[in-house]
C-alpha angles and dihedrals in degrees: 000000000000119000116257112257116246116265116270100229092178097052111135096031120111114281091235091057092047090050090050092051092046090051091052090050092050090049091049091239101116096079092055091046092052094045091050091050095041108024100167140047121227127258098235100116107151138051089247092054090047090051091051091047093050093045092050090055092043092051091049097050111011106038093147096046120105123279119274109221102187138020123181147155109251121204093194099058104085096040105040106026100031088231134119096206137009138195124199134188122198119189124205130183111230109180107302094342132086110220122199125205113196126193133186120202124189123194111257090234087076089071087076100045137091119277091249092061092047090049091049094053093044091049089050094052094042090052088059089063087069103025120031100191129065094245138129093282090050095053091042088057091047090052091047090057094039117018091196093050096122094047092049090047091051093047090049089052089051090051092049090050090051091045090055090054101038101029098211132099120241099211105050 
């Protein structure tokens, strides 16, 4: 059985841009570029702190959205599900009412990243509370919560590409 090829985090971006990023990686300049742009990691270290962080964003932008019952860092996300964050909704019938339990999981690797990357992934997962598909309305909501959403997403993809090639985190 052949090994699975590494994920192409930059798929869909213009070939010239991908070539530019790959050249920076080959010249060992991408790590310095990322560290200059994002010098510090965030202070959200526990599931409780992550829950508070997510709820603060939710209360600011999605007051009328359904309740989120659980928020946690998840060390299985990136490896087993090829995802960086995940939202789930479980519905239960209780008498004549339909109760929803919503959860947000963020890959544990985000503990050691800049605050901008954590915010981007949390905004992404919170947007799924309102819009389930990755469509125009979804990305409009993401940009409403974080105006630099697309730039942070791109920079995170660059970091993940570098991480696949170098194998070490920048913000430990």
